[in-house]
All heavy atoms as a GROMACS GRO file, in nm:
protein
  584
    1MET      N    1   1.047   0.714  -0.781
    1MET     CA    2   0.944   0.743  -0.877
    1MET      C    3   0.822   0.655  -0.848
    1MET      O    4   0.836   0.541  -0.807
    1MET     CB    5   0.994   0.714  -1.018
    1MET     CG    6   0.891   0.748  -1.123
    1MET     SD    7   0.950   0.719  -1.290
    1MET     CE    8   0.894   0.553  -1.314
    2HIS      N    9   0.705   0.710  -0.870
    2HIS     CA   10   0.586   0.630  -0.852
    2HIS      C   11   0.490   0.650  -0.968
    2HIS      O   12   0.494   0.750  -1.038
    2HIS     CB   13   0.518   0.661  -0.718
    2HIS     CG   14   0.445   0.791  -0.715
    2HIS    ND1   15   0.508   0.910  -0.688
    2HIS    CD2   16   0.316   0.821  -0.735
    2HIS    CE1   17   0.420   1.007  -0.692
    2HIS    NE2   18   0.302   0.956  -0.720
    3LYS      N   19   0.406   0.549  -0.987
    3LYS     CA   20   0.304   0.552  -1.092
    3LYS      C   21   0.172   0.514  -1.028
    3LYS      O   22   0.167   0.438  -0.932
    3LYS     CB   23   0.336   0.454  -1.203
    3LYS     CG   24   0.462   0.483  -1.279
    3LYS     CD   25   0.474   0.391  -1.398
    3LYS     CE   26   0.562   0.275  -1.363
    3LYS     NZ   27   0.584   0.182  -1.474
    4ASN      N   28   0.066   0.566  -1.083
    4ASN     CA   29  -0.068   0.526  -1.039
    4ASN      C   30  -0.116   0.409  -1.122
    4ASN      O   31  -0.077   0.394  -1.238
    4ASN     CB   32  -0.166   0.642  -1.055
    4ASN     CG   33  -0.138   0.754  -0.958
    4ASN    OD1   34  -0.082   0.733  -0.851
    4ASN    ND2   35  -0.175   0.874  -0.996
    5ILE      N   36  -0.199   0.327  -1.061
    5ILE     CA   37  -0.259   0.214  -1.131
    5ILE      C   38  -0.408   0.214  -1.096
    5ILE      O   39  -0.444   0.238  -0.981
    5ILE     CB   40  -0.189   0.081  -1.090
    5ILE    CG1   41  -0.245  -0.038  -1.168
    5ILE    CG2   42  -0.196   0.058  -0.943
    5ILE    CD1   43  -0.168  -0.168  -1.146
    6ASP      N   44  -0.491   0.188  -1.193
    6ASP     CA   45  -0.634   0.186  -1.166
    6ASP      C   46  -0.670   0.057  -1.092
    6ASP      O   47  -0.597  -0.041  -1.094
    6ASP     CB   48  -0.716   0.202  -1.294
    6ASP     CG   49  -0.696   0.087  -1.391
    6ASP    OD1   50  -0.760  -0.018  -1.371
    6ASP    OD2   51  -0.615   0.103  -1.485
    7ILE      N   52  -0.784   0.058  -1.026
    7ILE     CA   53  -0.824  -0.053  -0.940
    7ILE      C   54  -0.841  -0.184  -1.017
    7ILE      O   55  -0.804  -0.291  -0.970
    7ILE     CB   56  -0.952  -0.017  -0.858
    7ILE    CG1   57  -0.973  -0.117  -0.746
    7ILE    CG2   58  -1.074  -0.008  -0.947
    7ILE    CD1   59  -0.875  -0.107  -0.635
    8LYS      N   60  -0.892  -0.176  -1.139
    8LYS     CA   61  -0.910  -0.298  -1.220
    8LYS      C   62  -0.774  -0.362  -1.250
    8LYS      O   63  -0.756  -0.483  -1.234
    8LYS     CB   64  -0.984  -0.264  -1.349
    8LYS     CG   65  -1.012  -0.385  -1.435
    8LYS     CD   66  -1.089  -0.347  -1.561
    8LYS     CE   67  -1.111  -0.469  -1.648
    8LYS     NZ   68  -1.180  -0.438  -1.771
    9SER      N   69  -0.678  -0.282  -1.290
    9SER     CA   70  -0.543  -0.333  -1.318
    9SER      C   71  -0.477  -0.387  -1.193
    9SER      O   72  -0.408  -0.490  -1.197
    9SER     CB   73  -0.457  -0.223  -1.380
    9SER     OG   74  -0.510  -0.180  -1.502
   10PHE      N   75  -0.500  -0.318  -1.081
   10PHE     CA   76  -0.444  -0.364  -0.954
   10PHE      C   77  -0.496  -0.504  -0.919
   10PHE      O   78  -0.419  -0.593  -0.887
   10PHE     CB   79  -0.478  -0.265  -0.842
   10PHE     CG   80  -0.445  -0.316  -0.705
   10PHE    CD1   81  -0.315  -0.318  -0.660
   10PHE    CD2   82  -0.545  -0.362  -0.621
   10PHE    CE1   83  -0.283  -0.365  -0.534
   10PHE    CE2   84  -0.515  -0.410  -0.495
   10PHE     CZ   85  -0.384  -0.411  -0.451
   11TYR      N   86  -0.626  -0.523  -0.927
   11TYR     CA   87  -0.683  -0.654  -0.894
   11TYR      C   88  -0.640  -0.762  -0.992
   11TYR      O   89  -0.618  -0.877  -0.953
   11TYR     CB   90  -0.836  -0.647  -0.881
   11TYR     CG   91  -0.877  -0.601  -0.744
   11TYR    CD1   92  -0.932  -0.477  -0.724
   11TYR    CD2   93  -0.858  -0.683  -0.633
   11TYR    CE1   94  -0.968  -0.434  -0.597
   11TYR    CE2   95  -0.894  -0.642  -0.505
   11TYR     CZ   96  -0.948  -0.517  -0.489
   11TYR     OH   97  -0.983  -0.475  -0.364
   12GLN      N   98  -0.624  -0.728  -1.119
   12GLN     CA   99  -0.575  -0.826  -1.216
   12GLN      C  100  -0.433  -0.870  -1.178
   12GLN      O  101  -0.401  -0.988  -1.180
   12GLN     CB  102  -0.578  -0.768  -1.357
   12GLN     CG  103  -0.717  -0.757  -1.414
   12GLN     CD  104  -0.720  -0.687  -1.549
   12GLN    OE1  105  -0.627  -0.614  -1.586
   12GLN    NE2  106  -0.828  -0.707  -1.622
   13LYS      N  107  -0.347  -0.772  -1.143
   13LYS     CA  108  -0.210  -0.805  -1.102
   13LYS      C  109  -0.210  -0.887  -0.974
   13LYS      O  110  -0.137  -0.984  -0.961
   13LYS     CB  111  -0.127  -0.678  -1.083
   13LYS     CG  112  -0.083  -0.612  -1.211
   13LYS     CD  113   0.006  -0.494  -1.184
   13LYS     CE  114   0.151  -0.527  -1.172
   13LYS     NZ  115   0.216  -0.597  -1.279
   14ALA      N  116  -0.293  -0.845  -0.877
   14ALA     CA  117  -0.298  -0.913  -0.748
   14ALA      C  118  -0.344  -1.058  -0.762
   14ALA      O  119  -0.304  -1.144  -0.684
   14ALA     CB  120  -0.388  -0.837  -0.652
   15ASN      N  121  -0.427  -1.084  -0.861
   15ASN     CA  122  -0.476  -1.220  -0.884
   15ASN      C  123  -0.381  -1.305  -0.967
   15ASN      O  124  -0.399  -1.426  -0.976
   15ASN     CB  125  -0.614  -1.217  -0.949
   15ASN     CG  126  -0.721  -1.174  -0.851
   15ASN    OD1  127  -0.716  -1.208  -0.735
   15ASN    ND2  128  -0.818  -1.099  -0.899
   16SER      N  129  -0.281  -1.243  -1.027
   16SER     CA  130  -0.192  -1.318  -1.115
   16SER      C  131  -0.048  -1.328  -1.064
   16SER      O  132   0.029  -1.409  -1.116
   16SER     CB  133  -0.192  -1.258  -1.255
   16SER     OG  134  -0.136  -1.129  -1.254
   17GLU      N  135  -0.012  -1.247  -0.966
   17GLU     CA  136   0.125  -1.250  -0.914
   17GLU      C  137   0.128  -1.197  -0.771
   17GLU      O  138   0.039  -1.121  -0.731
   17GLU     CB  139   0.218  -1.166  -1.003
   17GLU     CG  140   0.182  -1.018  -1.009
   17GLU     CD  141   0.264  -0.941  -1.108
   17GLU    OE1  142   0.222  -0.934  -1.224
   17GLU    OE2  143   0.369  -0.888  -1.069
   18PRO      N  144   0.228  -1.236  -0.694
   18PRO     CA  145   0.237  -1.184  -0.558
   18PRO      C  146   0.279  -1.036  -0.560
   18PRO      O  147   0.370  -0.998  -0.635
   18PRO     CB  148   0.344  -1.271  -0.491
   18PRO     CG  149   0.420  -1.333  -0.603
   18PRO     CD  150   0.330  -1.334  -0.724
   19LEU      N  151   0.210  -0.955  -0.483
   19LEU     CA  152   0.240  -0.812  -0.475
   19LEU      C  153   0.275  -0.776  -0.331
   19LEU      O  154   0.225  -0.838  -0.237
   19LEU     CB  155   0.119  -0.728  -0.517
   19LEU     CG  156   0.060  -0.751  -0.655
   19LEU    CD1  157  -0.060  -0.658  -0.676
   19LEU    CD2  158   0.163  -0.729  -0.763
   20ILE      N  159   0.358  -0.675  -0.315
   20ILE     CA  160   0.384  -0.620  -0.182
   20ILE      C  161   0.292  -0.499  -0.169
   20ILE      O  162   0.310  -0.398  -0.236
   20ILE     CB  163   0.531  -0.578  -0.165
   20ILE    CG1  164   0.624  -0.696  -0.192
   20ILE    CG2  165   0.554  -0.522  -0.024
   20ILE    CD1  166   0.771  -0.659  -0.199
   21ILE      N  167   0.191  -0.514  -0.082
   21ILE     CA  168   0.088  -0.411  -0.068
   21ILE      C  169   0.103  -0.345   0.068
   21ILE      O  170   0.098  -0.411   0.172
   21ILE     CB  171  -0.052  -0.473  -0.081
   21ILE    CG1  172  -0.064  -0.548  -0.214
   21ILE    CG2  173  -0.160  -0.366  -0.066
   21ILE    CD1  174  -0.187  -0.636  -0.224
   22LEU      N  175   0.123  -0.213   0.067
   22LEU     CA  176   0.130  -0.135   0.190
   22LEU      C  177   0.001  -0.056   0.204
   22LEU      O  178  -0.032   0.025   0.118
   22LEU     CB  179   0.248  -0.038   0.186
   22LEU     CG  180   0.387  -0.097   0.168
   22LEU    CD1  181   0.492   0.013   0.168
   22LEU    CD2  182   0.416  -0.198   0.277
   23ASP      N  183  -0.070  -0.080   0.311
   23ASP     CA  184  -0.194  -0.009   0.340
   23ASP      C  185  -0.160   0.100   0.442
   23ASP      O  186  -0.120   0.070   0.554
   23ASP     CB  187  -0.297  -0.106   0.398
   23ASP     CG  188  -0.435  -0.046   0.413
   23ASP    OD1  189  -0.444   0.073   0.450
   23ASP    OD2  190  -0.534  -0.119   0.392
   24VAL      N  191  -0.172   0.226   0.402
   24VAL     CA  192  -0.128   0.337   0.487
   24VAL      C  193  -0.242   0.400   0.567
   24VAL      O  194  -0.227   0.508   0.623
   24VAL     CB  195  -0.051   0.444   0.406
   24VAL    CG1  196   0.079   0.387   0.352
   24VAL    CG2  197  -0.135   0.501   0.294
   25ARG      N  198  -0.354   0.330   0.576
   25ARG     CA  199  -0.465   0.380   0.658
   25ARG      C  200  -0.433   0.358   0.806
   25ARG      O  201  -0.345   0.278   0.841
   25ARG     CB  202  -0.594   0.306   0.623
   25ARG     CG  203  -0.642   0.336   0.484
   25ARG     CD  204  -0.766   0.257   0.451
   25ARG     NE  205  -0.736   0.114   0.452
   25ARG     CZ  206  -0.828   0.021   0.470
   25ARG    NH1  207  -0.953   0.052   0.489
   25ARG    NH2  208  -0.793  -0.107   0.467
   26ASP      N  209  -0.506   0.429   0.892
   26ASP     CA  210  -0.492   0.408   1.036
   26ASP      C  211  -0.527   0.264   1.069
   26ASP      O  212  -0.605   0.199   0.999
   26ASP     CB  213  -0.583   0.503   1.113
   26ASP     CG  214  -0.540   0.648   1.098
   26ASP    OD1  215  -0.420   0.673   1.076
   26ASP    OD2  216  -0.626   0.737   1.111
   27THR      N  217  -0.471   0.214   1.177
   27THR     CA  218  -0.487   0.074   1.215
   27THR      C  219  -0.634   0.035   1.231
   27THR      O  220  -0.674  -0.073   1.186
   27THR     CB  221  -0.410   0.045   1.346
   27THR    OG1  222  -0.273   0.080   1.324
   27THR    CG2  223  -0.420  -0.100   1.385
   28ASP      N  224  -0.716   0.122   1.290
   28ASP     CA  225  -0.857   0.086   1.309
   28ASP      C  226  -0.929   0.071   1.175
   28ASP      O  227  -1.013  -0.016   1.158
   28ASP     CB  228  -0.929   0.184   1.400
   28ASP     CG  229  -0.925   0.328   1.350
   28ASP    OD1  230  -0.831   0.365   1.278
   28ASP    OD2  231  -1.017   0.404   1.386
   29GLU      N  232  -0.895   0.155   1.078
   29GLU     CA  233  -0.954   0.142   0.944
   29GLU      C  234  -0.910   0.011   0.879
   29GLU      O  235  -0.989  -0.058   0.816
   29GLU     CB  236  -0.911   0.258   0.854
   29GLU     CG  237  -0.964   0.392   0.895
   29GLU     CD  238  -0.903   0.500   0.809
   29GLU    OE1  239  -0.789   0.542   0.838
   29GLU    OE2  240  -0.970   0.544   0.713
   30TYR      N  241  -0.782  -0.020   0.892
   30TYR     CA  242  -0.726  -0.143   0.835
   30TYR      C  243  -0.794  -0.266   0.896
   30TYR      O  244  -0.827  -0.361   0.824
   30TYR     CB  245  -0.575  -0.146   0.861
   30TYR     CG  246  -0.508  -0.273   0.819
   30TYR    CD1  247  -0.471  -0.293   0.686
   30TYR    CD2  248  -0.481  -0.374   0.910
   30TYR    CE1  249  -0.408  -0.411   0.647
   30TYR    CE2  250  -0.418  -0.492   0.872
   30TYR     CZ  251  -0.382  -0.509   0.740
   30TYR     OH  252  -0.322  -0.625   0.701
   31GLU      N  253  -0.813  -0.264   1.027
   31GLU     CA  254  -0.873  -0.380   1.094
   31GLU      C  255  -1.018  -0.402   1.053
   31GLU      O  256  -1.066  -0.515   1.052
   31GLU     CB  257  -0.862  -0.365   1.245
   31GLU     CG  258  -0.719  -0.382   1.293
   31GLU     CD  259  -0.702  -0.359   1.441
   31GLU    OE1  260  -0.799  -0.320   1.510
   31GLU    OE2  261  -0.589  -0.378   1.489
   32MET      N  262  -1.088  -0.294   1.017
   32MET     CA  263  -1.227  -0.308   0.974
   32MET      C  264  -1.237  -0.379   0.840
   32MET      O  265  -1.327  -0.459   0.818
   32MET     CB  266  -1.294  -0.170   0.966
   32MET     CG  267  -1.322  -0.112   1.102
   32MET     SD  268  -1.390   0.055   1.103
   32MET     CE  269  -1.490   0.065   0.959
   33GLU      N  270  -1.144  -0.350   0.750
   33GLU     CA  271  -1.145  -0.410   0.617
   33GLU      C  272  -1.012  -0.381   0.548
   33GLU      O  273  -0.962  -0.270   0.553
   33GLU     CB  274  -1.260  -0.352   0.534
   33GLU     CG  275  -1.275  -0.414   0.399
   33GLU     CD  276  -1.395  -0.358   0.324
   33GLU    OE1  277  -1.424  -0.238   0.334
   33GLU    OE2  278  -1.459  -0.437   0.254
   34HIS      N  279  -0.956  -0.482   0.485
   34HIS     CA  280  -0.831  -0.461   0.412
   34HIS      C  281  -0.813  -0.567   0.303
   34HIS      O  282  -0.879  -0.670   0.304
   34HIS     CB  283  -0.711  -0.461   0.506
   34HIS     CG  284  -0.694  -0.588   0.583
   34HIS    ND1  285  -0.754  -0.607   0.705
   34HIS    CD2  286  -0.626  -0.700   0.556
   34HIS    CE1  287  -0.722  -0.727   0.750
   34HIS    NE2  288  -0.645  -0.786   0.660
   35VAL      N  289  -0.724  -0.539   0.213
   35VAL     CA  290  -0.688  -0.631   0.107
   35VAL      C  291  -0.608  -0.745   0.172
   35VAL      O  292  -0.517  -0.719   0.252
   35VAL     CB  293  -0.602  -0.559   0.000
   35VAL    CG1  294  -0.549  -0.657  -0.103
   35VAL    CG2  295  -0.682  -0.448  -0.067
   36PRO      N  296  -0.640  -0.870   0.140
   36PRO     CA  297  -0.565  -0.981   0.196
   36PRO      C  298  -0.415  -0.966   0.170
   36PRO      O  299  -0.372  -0.924   0.063
   36PRO     CB  300  -0.621  -1.104   0.123
   36PRO     CG  301  -0.758  -1.062   0.080
   36PRO     CD  302  -0.748  -0.915   0.050
   37ASN      N  303  -0.337  -0.999   0.270
   37ASN     CA  304  -0.190  -0.996   0.265
   37ASN      C  305  -0.130  -0.856   0.262
   37ASN      O  306  -0.008  -0.842   0.249
   37ASN     CB  307  -0.135  -1.078   0.148
   37ASN     CG  308  -0.178  -1.223   0.156
   37ASN    OD1  309  -0.177  -1.283   0.263
   37ASN    ND2  310  -0.219  -1.278   0.044
   38ALA      N  311  -0.211  -0.753   0.274
   38ALA     CA  312  -0.157  -0.616   0.281
   38ALA      C  313  -0.091  -0.596   0.417
   38ALA      O  314  -0.135  -0.649   0.518
   38ALA     CB  315  -0.268  -0.514   0.261
   39VAL      N  316   0.014  -0.518   0.418
   39VAL     CA  317   0.084  -0.482   0.541
   39VAL      C  318   0.038  -0.343   0.580
   39VAL      O  319   0.040  -0.251   0.498
   39VAL     CB  320   0.238  -0.483   0.519
   39VAL    CG1  321   0.310  -0.435   0.642
   39VAL    CG2  322   0.285  -0.621   0.477
   40ASN      N  323  -0.004  -0.328   0.705
   40ASN     CA  324  -0.051  -0.198   0.752
   40ASN      C  325   0.064  -0.119   0.814
   40ASN      O  326   0.123  -0.161   0.913
   40ASN     CB  327  -0.162  -0.219   0.854
   40ASN     CG  328  -0.218  -0.089   0.908
   40ASN    OD1  329  -0.234  -0.073   1.027
   40ASN    ND2  330  -0.251   0.004   0.822
   41ILE      N  331   0.096  -0.008   0.751
   41ILE     CA  332   0.188   0.090   0.808
   41ILE      C  333   0.118   0.225   0.796
   41ILE      O  334   0.115   0.284   0.687
   41ILE     CB  335   0.324   0.094   0.734
   41ILE    CG1  336   0.390  -0.044   0.731
   41ILE    CG2  337   0.416   0.196   0.801
   41ILE    CD1  338   0.519  -0.049   0.651
   42PRO      N  339   0.055   0.272   0.904
   42PRO     CA  340  -0.016   0.400   0.896
   42PRO      C  341   0.075   0.511   0.845
   42PRO      O  342   0.196   0.512   0.873
   42PRO     CB  343  -0.060   0.425   1.040
   42PRO     CG  344  -0.070   0.288   1.100
   42PRO     CD  345   0.042   0.211   1.036
   43LEU      N  346   0.018   0.602   0.770
   43LEU     CA  347   0.095   0.710   0.708
   43LEU      C  348   0.183   0.782   0.809
   43LEU      O  349   0.300   0.809   0.781
   43LEU     CB  350   0.001   0.809   0.639
   43LEU     CG  351   0.068   0.926   0.568
   43LEU    CD1  352   0.161   0.877   0.457
   43LEU    CD2  353  -0.038   1.020   0.510
   44ASP      N  354   0.130   0.811   0.927
   44ASP     CA  355   0.208   0.881   1.029
   44ASP      C  356   0.330   0.802   1.076
   44ASP      O  357   0.428   0.860   1.120
   44ASP     CB  358   0.121   0.915   1.150
   44ASP     CG  359   0.014   1.018   1.118
   44ASP    OD1  360   0.026   1.088   1.014
   44ASP    OD2  361  -0.082   1.029   1.195
   45ALA      N  362   0.323   0.670   1.068
   45ALA     CA  363   0.432   0.584   1.113
   45ALA      C  364   0.530   0.549   1.000
   45ALA      O  365   0.637   0.496   1.026
   45ALA     CB  366   0.377   0.456   1.175
   46LEU      N  367   0.493   0.578   0.879
   46LEU     CA  368   0.575   0.537   0.764
   46LEU      C  369   0.720   0.586   0.769
   46LEU      O  370   0.811   0.509   0.739
   46LEU     CB  371   0.507   0.580   0.634
   46LEU     CG  372   0.567   0.527   0.505
   46LEU    CD1  373   0.565   0.374   0.502
   46LEU    CD2  374   0.492   0.582   0.385
   47PRO      N  375   0.746   0.712   0.808
   47PRO     CA  376   0.886   0.756   0.812
   47PRO      C  377   0.976   0.669   0.900
   47PRO      O  378   1.095   0.655   0.873
   47PRO     CB  379   0.877   0.898   0.866
   47PRO     CG  380   0.742   0.945   0.826
   47PRO     CD  381   0.654   0.822   0.838
   48LYS      N  382   0.920   0.606   1.002
   48LYS     CA  383   0.998   0.519   1.091
   48LYS      C  384   1.031   0.385   1.025
   48LYS      O  385   1.116   0.312   1.074
   48LYS     CB  386   0.920   0.493   1.220
   48LYS     CG  387   0.893   0.617   1.300
   48LYS     CD  388   0.805   0.584   1.418
   48LYS     CE  389   0.754   0.711   1.482
   48LYS     NZ  390   0.648   0.684   1.579
   49HIS      N  391   0.963   0.351   0.916
   49HIS     CA  392   0.979   0.220   0.853
   49HIS      C  393   1.046   0.225   0.715
   49HIS      O  394   1.068   0.121   0.655
   49HIS     CB  395   0.842   0.153   0.839
   49HIS     CG  396   0.780   0.119   0.970
   49HIS    ND1  397   0.704   0.208   1.042
   49HIS    CD2  398   0.785   0.006   1.044
   49HIS    CE1  399   0.665   0.151   1.154
   49HIS    NE2  400   0.713   0.029   1.157
   50THR      N  401   1.078   0.341   0.666
   50THR     CA  402   1.132   0.349   0.530
   50THR      C  403   1.266   0.278   0.514
   50THR      O  404   1.296   0.227   0.407
   50THR     CB  405   1.144   0.495   0.482
   50THR    OG1  406   1.223   0.569   0.576
   50THR    CG2  407   1.008   0.559   0.467
   51ALA      N  408   1.345   0.272   0.620
   51ALA     CA  409   1.474   0.203   0.610
   51ALA      C  410   1.456   0.054   0.582
   51ALA      O  411   1.544  -0.009   0.523
   51ALA     CB  412   1.554   0.223   0.738
   52ALA      N  413   1.342  -0.001   0.620
   52ALA     CA  414   1.316  -0.144   0.599
   52ALA      C  415   1.266  -0.174   0.458
   52ALA      O  416   1.258  -0.289   0.419
   52ALA     CB  417   1.214  -0.194   0.701
   53LEU      N  418   1.233  -0.070   0.382
   53LEU     CA  419   1.184  -0.090   0.246
   53LEU      C  420   1.301  -0.105   0.150
   53LEU      O  421   1.400  -0.034   0.159
   53LEU     CB  422   1.095   0.026   0.204
   53LEU     CG  423   0.972   0.051   0.292
   53LEU    CD1  424   0.897   0.174   0.242
   53LEU    CD2  425   0.881  -0.070   0.296
   54ASN      N  426   1.288  -0.198   0.058
   54ASN     CA  427   1.394  -0.229  -0.038
   54ASN      C  428   1.373  -0.148  -0.166
   54ASN      O  429   1.268  -0.158  -0.230
   54ASN     CB  430   1.390  -0.379  -0.067
   54ASN     CG  431   1.499  -0.425  -0.159
   54ASN    OD1  432   1.559  -0.347  -0.232
   54ASN    ND2  433   1.525  -0.554  -0.157
   55ASP      N  434   1.473  -0.072  -0.205
   55ASP     CA  435   1.464   0.010  -0.327
   55ASP      C  436   1.445  -0.072  -0.454
   55ASP      O  437   1.400  -0.020  -0.555
   55ASP     CB  438   1.590   0.096  -0.343
   55ASP     CG  439   1.599   0.208  -0.242
   55ASP    OD1  440   1.495   0.244  -0.184
   55ASP    OD2  441   1.711   0.259  -0.220
   56ASP      N  442   1.478  -0.200  -0.449
   56ASP     CA  443   1.467  -0.286  -0.567
   56ASP      C  444   1.329  -0.352  -0.580
   56ASP      O  445   1.304  -0.424  -0.677
   56ASP     CB  446   1.575  -0.394  -0.566
   56ASP     CG  447   1.714  -0.334  -0.575
   56ASP    OD1  448   1.729  -0.230  -0.641
   56ASP    OD2  449   1.807  -0.391  -0.515
   57GLU      N  450   1.242  -0.331  -0.483
   57GLU     CA  451   1.108  -0.390  -0.484
   57GLU      C  452   1.005  -0.289  -0.536
   57GLU      O  453   1.026  -0.169  -0.530
   57GLU     CB  454   1.066  -0.434  -0.343
   57GLU     CG  455   1.150  -0.544  -0.284
   57GLU     CD  456   1.123  -0.679  -0.348
   57GLU    OE1  457   1.027  -0.694  -0.427
   57GLU    OE2  458   1.200  -0.772  -0.319
   58THR      N  459   0.895  -0.342  -0.584
   58THR     CA  460   0.780  -0.260  -0.623
   58THR      C  461   0.676  -0.273  -0.514
   58THR      O  462   0.637  -0.385  -0.478
   58THR     CB  463   0.721  -0.305  -0.758
   58THR    OG1  464   0.821  -0.290  -0.859
   58THR    CG2  465   0.598  -0.223  -0.794
   59TYR      N  466   0.634  -0.160  -0.460
   59TYR     CA  467   0.533  -0.158  -0.354
   59TYR      C  468   0.405  -0.096  -0.410
   59TYR      O  469   0.410   0.005  -0.480
   59TYR     CB  470   0.582  -0.075  -0.235
   59TYR     CG  471   0.702  -0.135  -0.168
   59TYR    CD1  472   0.831  -0.098  -0.205
   59TYR    CD2  473   0.688  -0.229  -0.067
   59TYR    CE1  474   0.943  -0.152  -0.144
   59TYR    CE2  475   0.799  -0.284  -0.005
   59TYR     CZ  476   0.926  -0.246  -0.044
   59TYR     OH  477   1.036  -0.301   0.016
   60TYR      N  478   0.294  -0.154  -0.374
   60TYR     CA  479   0.162  -0.101  -0.409
   60TYR      C  480   0.106  -0.039  -0.282
   60TYR      O  481   0.079  -0.109  -0.184
   60TYR     CB  482   0.072  -0.213  -0.464
   60TYR     CG  483   0.122  -0.260  -0.598
   60TYR    CD1  484   0.224  -0.354  -0.606
   60TYR    CD2  485   0.070  -0.207  -0.715
   60TYR    CE1  486   0.273  -0.395  -0.729
   60TYR    CE2  487   0.118  -0.248  -0.839
   60TYR     CZ  488   0.220  -0.341  -0.844
   60TYR     OH  489   0.269  -0.381  -0.967
   61VAL      N  490   0.096   0.093  -0.283
   61VAL     CA  491   0.055   0.167  -0.164
   61VAL      C  492  -0.092   0.205  -0.180
   61VAL      O  493  -0.130   0.267  -0.279
   61VAL     CB  494   0.143   0.293  -0.145
   61VAL    CG1  495   0.105   0.366  -0.018
   61VAL    CG2  496   0.291   0.255  -0.144
   62ILE      N  497  -0.171   0.164  -0.081
   62ILE     CA  498  -0.315   0.186  -0.091
   62ILE      C  499  -0.371   0.250   0.035
   62ILE      O  500  -0.309   0.246   0.141
   62ILE     CB  501  -0.390   0.053  -0.118
   62ILE    CG1  502  -0.370  -0.046  -0.003
   62ILE    CG2  503  -0.346  -0.008  -0.251
   62ILE    CD1  504  -0.456  -0.169  -0.012
   63CYS      N  505  -0.489   0.309   0.021
   63CYS     CA  506  -0.569   0.361   0.132
   63CYS      C  507  -0.713   0.364   0.082
   63CYS      O  508  -0.744   0.304  -0.020
   63CYS     CB  509  -0.520   0.497   0.178
   63CYS     SG  510  -0.542   0.628   0.058
   64LYS      N  511  -0.800   0.433   0.151
   64LYS     CA  512  -0.940   0.432   0.111
   64LYS      C  513  -0.965   0.512  -0.016
   64LYS      O  514  -1.029   0.465  -0.109
   64LYS     CB  515  -1.028   0.484   0.225
   64LYS     CG  516  -1.176   0.475   0.194
   64LYS     CD  517  -1.260   0.511   0.313
   64LYS     CE  518  -1.408   0.496   0.278
   64LYS     NZ  519  -1.493   0.526   0.390
   65THR      N  520  -0.916   0.635  -0.022
   65THR     CA  521  -0.946   0.721  -0.137
   65THR      C  522  -0.826   0.749  -0.226
   65THR      O  523  -0.842   0.803  -0.334
   65THR     CB  524  -1.002   0.858  -0.091
   65THR    OG1  525  -0.901   0.927  -0.017
   65THR    CG2  526  -1.127   0.841  -0.007
   66GLY      N  527  -0.707   0.715  -0.180
   66GLY     CA  528  -0.586   0.738  -0.259
   66GLY      C  529  -0.505   0.858  -0.215
   66GLY      O  530  -0.390   0.874  -0.254
   67LYS      N  531  -0.563   0.946  -0.134
   67LYS     CA  532  -0.492   1.068  -0.092
   67LYS      C  533  -0.373   1.035  -0.003
   67LYS      O  534  -0.263   1.088  -0.023
   67LYS     CB  535  -0.587   1.164  -0.023
   67LYS     CG  536  -0.688   1.224  -0.117
   67LYS     CD  537  -0.783   1.316  -0.046
   67LYS     CE  538  -0.888   1.367  -0.145
   67LYS     NZ  539  -0.986   1.451  -0.081
   68ARG      N  540  -0.393   0.950   0.095
   68ARG     CA  541  -0.280   0.914   0.184
   68ARG      C  542  -0.177   0.830   0.109
   68ARG      O  543  -0.056   0.845   0.132
   68ARG     CB  544  -0.332   0.838   0.307
   68ARG     CG  545  -0.404   0.929   0.405
   68ARG     CD  546  -0.460   0.852   0.520
   68ARG     NE  547  -0.587   0.794   0.477
   68ARG     CZ  548  -0.673   0.734   0.558
   68ARG    NH1  549  -0.645   0.720   0.686
   68ARG    NH2  550  -0.786   0.686   0.512
   69ALA      N  551  -0.223   0.746   0.019
   69ALA     CA  552  -0.130   0.665  -0.060
   69ALA      C  553  -0.043   0.756  -0.147
   69ALA      O  554   0.079   0.735  -0.156
   69ALA     CB  555  -0.206   0.565  -0.146
   70GLU      N  556  -0.103   0.856  -0.207
   70GLU     CA  557  -0.028   0.952  -0.289
   70GLU      C  558   0.076   1.024  -0.203
   70GLU      O  559   0.191   1.040  -0.243
   70GLU     CB  560  -0.124   1.052  -0.354
   70GLU     CG  561  -0.056   1.150  -0.445
   70GLU     CD  562  -0.009   1.092  -0.576
   70GLU    OE1  563  -0.063   0.991  -0.621
   70GLU    OE2  564   0.087   1.150  -0.634
   71LYS      N  565   0.035   1.067  -0.085
   71LYS     CA  566   0.126   1.136   0.005
   71LYS      C  567   0.240   1.043   0.049
   71LYS      O  568   0.355   1.084   0.059
   71LYS     CB  569   0.049   1.187   0.126
   71LYS     CG  570   0.124   1.283   0.211
   71LYS     CD  571   0.032   1.343   0.317
   71LYS     CE  572   0.103   1.452   0.392
   71LYS     NZ  573   0.017   1.515   0.493
   72ALA      N  574   0.207   0.917   0.075
   72ALA     CA  575   0.307   0.820   0.118
   72ALA      C  576   0.413   0.798   0.010
   72ALA      O  577   0.531   0.785   0.040
   72ALA     CB  578   0.242   0.688   0.154
   73CYS      N  579   0.369   0.795  -0.114
   73CYS     CA  580   0.463   0.774  -0.225
   73CYS      C  581   0.559   0.891  -0.238
   73CYS      O  582   0.675   0.874  -0.266
   73CYS     CB  583   0.387   0.754  -0.355
   73CYS     SG  584   0.301   0.596  -0.363
   0.00000   0.00000   0.00000
């Protein structure tokens, strides 16, 4: 199950507690600019990495506009 969070709430959480942030943009987009401590797993590569994700953790999945993040979820 996934839920959406608005950007203001996301930044408040990120400033008050450690978050696991997955950035699903392409590597070149990620390298140009990204949220500090975000892990880059491009959307196309995500299926190869799902086994490494822990079902008991909360992941914040981000991209530029939210479309790839929604698809990733």
